[in-house]
N, C-alpha and C positions, 0 to 999 in steps of 0.2 A: 576642441579641434583648433580654433583660432590661436589659442595659447601654444600649442604644440608647433603650429606652423610659424608663428612668431619667434619661438625658440629655435626652430630649425633654420629659418631665415637669418637670425643673428649668428648662428654658428657658422653658416655658410659664408656670411660676410666677413667674420673674423678669419676664417680660413683662406678665402680667395681674394679678399680686398687687398689694396696697396698696404705693404709691410704686414700682412697678416701671417697666419701660420705657414701657409704654402710657401710665400716668398722668403721668409726667414729660413724655412727648412731647405729650400732650393739653394740658398747660399751657403747654409751651414753644414749641410751633410758631407760635403767633400772635406771641410775643415775638421768635422768630427772624426771623420775616418783618417785625416792627416795626423792630428794629434794623437788620435788612438793608435795610429802606427808607431809613433814615438813611444807610447806606453807600452806597446807590444815589444818594441826593441828593448827596453829596459826589463820587461817581463822575461823575454827570452834569455837576456844576459843572466838574470838571477836564476831562472829556471836551470839553465846548463850548469851554473856554478853551484847551485843546491845539489845537483847530481855529482858534481866534482867534489865539493867540500862544504859543510855548513859554515865553517869559518870564512871561507871565501865569499860565500853569499852574503854573510852578515857584514863583511868589510865594505860592500859596494854601497851601502847606505851612508855611513858617515864620510867615505871618501867621495861619493857622489854628491852629497850635500855640500861639502867643502869646494868641490869643483863648481857647483851650481853658484855658490857665493862669489867664486873668482869671476865667472862670466856674467853674473846677473845684470851689472849695470851696463856694460857695452851691449849685451844681447837685449836688455830692455830698450836701450836707445835705438838700436837697429830696428827692433820689432815695431817701434812706435812710428817709423816711416809709413806704416800701413795707414794711419790717420791722415797724414799729409797727402798721401796718394788718393785716399777716399774723398777728401774734401775738395782737392783739385778736380778729381773725376766728376763729382756731383756739380761743381761750378762750371764744367766744360773746359777747363784749363789743361787740356791734354798735353800741350807743349811744356808744361813745368814737370810732368811726371818723370821724364828721363833724368831731369837734374836732381829730382829727389833720390832716384836710384843711385846717381853718382856719388852723392854725399854719403850714402850708406857703404858704398864700395870703398871709398877712400877711408872711412872711419874704421871699418873692418880691417883693412891692410895695415893701417897704423897701429892698431892694438894687437895684431897677431904676435909680433916679436915679445910684447910685454907679458904675454901669458907663460912664457917659458921660464919667468921667474918663480912661478908657483911651485914647482917640484922642489925648490931650495928651501922654500918656508914650510911646506906641509908636514914634514916630519917633526919639526919642534912643536908646531900647534897640536898635532895628533898625541904627541907624548904629554904635553902640558895638560891635556884633557883626561889623562890617566889611561890611555890605551896602551896595550903591551903585548908582547908574545907574538903568535903566528898571525893573529888578525891584524895587528899593527903593521906587520910586514906586508900583508895583503893590501891594506889601505894605501900604503906608501906607493906601491908598485902600481895599483889601479889608478890613483890620482896622477901619478907622474906620466903614465902613458896618454891619459886622456887629455893633458895639457896640450900635447902636440895637435889635437883637434879642435881646441877652443876657438881659434881664428876662424876655421871653417863654419862653426856654429854661428858665429856673429855674421859672417858674410852670407850664409844661407838664410838667415833671418831677414836681412835687408832685401835679398833677392825675392824671398817669399812675399814680403810686404809690397813689392812692386805689383805683384799679381793678385793678391788678396784684396787690396784697397781698390782695385778695378772691379772686383767681383769675379775674376777668373780663378776661382777657387779649385776647379778641377785639375788645372795644371799642376798646382801645389800638391794636391792629393797623390797624383800619379807619381810624381818625383819622390814624394816621401815614403810612399808605399814600396817603390823600387828600391830605395836606400835601406828600408827596413828588411826587405827580403835579402839583400846583399849582406847586411849584417848578420842575419840569422845563419846564412850558409857559412860565413866565415867564423862566426862564433863556434859553430859544430866542429869545423875542421881545425881551428887553432886552439880551442880549449882542451879537446880530447885527443889531438893528434891523429885526425883522420886523413884519408886520401894522400898519404905520403908527407903530410905536414908533421913537425915536432909537436909534442904536447906542452903547450904554453900556459895552460891554466888561466890565472887571472890576467897574465900578459896578454893572452890570445883574446879574451873578451874585450879588454880595452882597446887593443889595436884594431879589432873588427869595427868598433864604434868610430875610431878615427878615420879608417879607410872609407867607410860608408858616408861620413860627413863630407870629406873632400871630394867624393865622387858626386854628391848632391850639388856642390858648388859648381863643379864643371858642367853638369847638365843644366843648371839654372843659367850659367853664363851663355851657353849656346842658345838657349831658348830666348833670352833677352836681346840677343844680337841678330835675330831673324829680320829679313828686309821689312816685314809689315810692322814690327815693333819699332824699328829704327825710323821708319817714315812716319808713324802716327804719334809716338811718344818720345821722339827725339833722344833715343838711347844711344850711348856711345860705349865702346869698350872701357875707356876711362874718361868720363866726362869731366868738365872743369869744376874746380871748387867754386861753389857760390856761398860766399861769406854771409850774406844776408840770410839764405836759406838755412845755412848751418847754425846761425844764431838762434834762429826760431826753433829748429830742431832741439837744441840745448835748452832753450826756455821752456818748451812744453814736453819735449821727451825727456829732459833731464830729471824732473820729478817723478815721472813714470819709471825711469830706470832705477832712480834712487829707492822707489817703492819696491820694485822687484828685489833689489839688492838687500834692503833692510828686512823684507820678508824672508828672503832666503837665509840671511844671517841668523835671524831669530829662530827660524825652523832648524837650521844646522846646529844652533846651541841646543835646542830641544832634544835633537837626536844624539849629540854628543854627551849630554847629561844622562840620557838613557843608557848610552854606551858604558858609563861608569857603573851601571848596575850589573853588568855581566854580559857574556855573549849570548846567553839564552834570551835575556830581555831584549837585547838588540835584535837578535834573529826573529823573535816573535813580532817585534815592532816592524821589522823590515818586511816580514811576510804579510802582515796586516795591510801596510800601506801599498805594497805590490798588488795585493788583490783588490783593494780599493781604486787602484789606478784605472781598473776597467771601467768604473763609473766616472771617476773624477777627471781624468785626462780628456776624454771627449767633451766634457763641458768647457774646458778651455778653448776648444775649437768653436763652441757655440758663443763663448765670450768675445772671440776674435770677430765673429760674424756680426754680433751686435755692434761692435766698435765700428766695423766697416759700414753697416747700414746707417747707423747714426751719423758717421762722418760724411757719408754721401748725400743724405737728406739734409743736414745742416748746410753742406755746400750748395744744395738747391734752395736753402732758406725754408725748409719744411719741417720745422721742429715738431709739428704735430704728427707727422709720419715716423720721425725718429723715435718719439715716445711710444708710438703703437708698435714699432718693431720690437722695442724692449719688452713690453708686456707679452707680446706674442712669444719672444724667446724664453722668458721666465716660465710660461705655461708649459712649453716643450721641455724645459730643463727639469722642472719639478715632476712632471710625467715620467721622465727617463729615470731619474734618480729614485723615486719612490719604488720603482720595480726592484732596483737593486737593494734598497733598504729592506724590503720584504725578503729577498733572498738570503741576505746576510744574517737575518734572524731566523728564518724558518728552515733554510736549506744550506747552512754554512759548509757542510761537508763537500758540497759540489765543487767548492773553489780549492779544495786540497787534492783533487784528483790528479792533476798534472804533476804536482809536487811529489806525490806519493810513488810514482811509477818507478823512478830510478834513484830517489834520495835514500840516504841511509834511514832505515826504518826507526832506529833508536833515537837518532838525532831529531828526527821530524816528530816523533811521538813525544819527546821531552818538551817541545814548545807548542804543540798543538792545543792543549787546554788554554794556555795563556792567549794564543791567537784567536781562539774562539771567542773569548771574552772581549778581546779588542775589536773584533768585528762588530760587536753589539755597540760599541761607541761610534764606530763608523756609521753604522745604521742610524744612529740618533743624530748625527750632525751633517749627514751627507746632503739633505735638502737645504740646509742653511749655506753649505759650501757652494752649492749650485747658485743659489740666490746672490750671494756675495760676488760671484764671478760674473754673472749677468749685469748686475747694478754697476759694478766697477767698469766693466766693458762699455757701458753706456756714457757714463760721464767722462771716462778717458777718451772716448770717441768724439767727445765735443772738445776737449782740451782742458777740462777741469782737473788737471793732474795734480795740483798743489794739495787740494783737499784729500785726495787718495793717498798721497804721501803722508800728510800729517796724521791721518786716522791709522794708517799701517804702522807708523812709527810708535804712536801712543799706545795702541792696543797690544802690539808686539811687546813692547817694552813692559808694560804692566802685567802681561800673562807671564812672560819669562821671569820677571822679578818676583812675583807671587809664587810661581812654581819653585824657584831656587830657595827663597827664604823658607818656606814651609815643607821643603822635600824631607829634611831630616826628622820632622815631627809627625809624619803620617806613617800608618801601619804598612801600606804598600806603596812604595815610591813609583813604581811602574804605572798602576792605575792612576795615581795622583797626577802624573804628567799627561795622561790621556783625558783626564777631566779638564785640565789646563788647555788642552787642545781644542776640546768641544766649546769651552768658554771663548776662546779665541775666535773660532769661526763664527760663532753666534754673534758676537760683537761687532765683527766686520760686516756681516749681513745687515745688521741693524743700522750701522753708521752709513753704509752706502746706499741702503734702501731709503733712508730719511733724506739724503742729500738729492737723490733721484726725484723722489716726490716733491720736494721743495722747488724744483724746476730752475734753479738758477743757471744749471749747465746749458740751457737753451740759448743763453746769450754769448756763449763761448765759440771762437773759431781759431784755428791754428794758422790758416793761410793768410797771406798778406791783405791789408784792407785795399779794397779796389772798387770802383764802379765799372761795369761792363758797359761801354758806350754802345749805343745803337744808332743807326743812321737816323738823321732827323727826318721825320714824316709830319705832314700837317694833317689834322683830322678832317674828315670830309663830313658834310652835312648828315650822311647816313650813319656815321660812326663816331663815337666820342672816346674811342679807346686810345691809349697812349702806349708808347713803346715799353716793354717790359725791361727793367733795368735792375737786375738782381744785385743786392748789396751784400757784401761779405764783411762782416764786422771783425774787428781785431780783438782777440780774446784778452789781451793786455789791458784793455780799457774796463774789463770787468772784474779784474782781480782786486 
């Protein structure tokens, strides 16, 4: 009886204590739904395009990954504002949060015109990778239209960071879900030509995403300029450039952004190499990744929650609570992804139901056997994928971004290099690339987990060095306490 009571007490303490399961889940579930809505947005795009044309659906993966590679660095830099907001919030420096948002807005506005160069370069890159025919035309169209929404993607990331860093995750959830619903309605109308609109096909899917992204920016802009926000966090429609803050953002956010860029480029190469194997291999891979997004993308939200909690607790100089939040998040992540691993192996046909309803039966039947095999790969590595997201989120939340960059570059280069060198020597090149993908994820989980357990990240901070002065008070005979003066260390001293 005593043993059972002890176990029960321990479980309750883990769940209800500071940075336990309940606190992590309370912060994370809106972000899980928020990133899940992004997954749903892509799923709806590909679902409708599957009903429209298998080639159109297959084209969204290489074109989408090329688009991701284009926006990855600025998006990563804008997203990293979340860590600055979190550490300032934890340190009680609310007056600096509006300035953080301002740097993100200026950065997003500066990069928006540059994205329009992408459509000029994309056709040559796609042709150089051996893509041709109708699928190439769809890829060029899809990427070219998405480029008009790239600036909105960066601006919305900066605006989201302003809210998530403070823990106001429900605001982000509501905005993201609304944008996803708008995208779904426009998808249906513009792809198939419903409600009086012309039938735009791939054009319609891309323009629906662009309109939804710019709508999100407009809503966030209104929310950040409410009187309470301007009074508490010193937000302005266009705040001034803060060169010192911008340099710190580039110093710590730059490696994080390069990490996203390098990871996106390496993964894009993998998809493009698969694209050389034919449209069926690409379509099966696209379908498997699309199904896996149901499990993977919500874990991205959990990773953001971990970064936020770690940043806030390090701002308070409570590294013990930051560590506890990470372990709590890891338990939740593994529990969630384990459920999907079982479903991928035991009930894979469940995930084909929506695709079967209106898709061409012959086209879907042709890729179904391959997609079923690929889902077994997903089931094998999805737990490690969740772990690497949680551990990476924790050490990035502290400011240990250079390590994350180095490991991502090294492991990605090794994986792609081995995959390409031996591709011609294997019996089944498609399965070979999926083995490479599994190795890649496992290596990342091991590298980030080792760094987290080592504990060096606890010494890092991204906000400026300062000592918060307290009014001078003399101790009384009844009290030997001294004023609490939290110190925020400079991460550059620990590199």
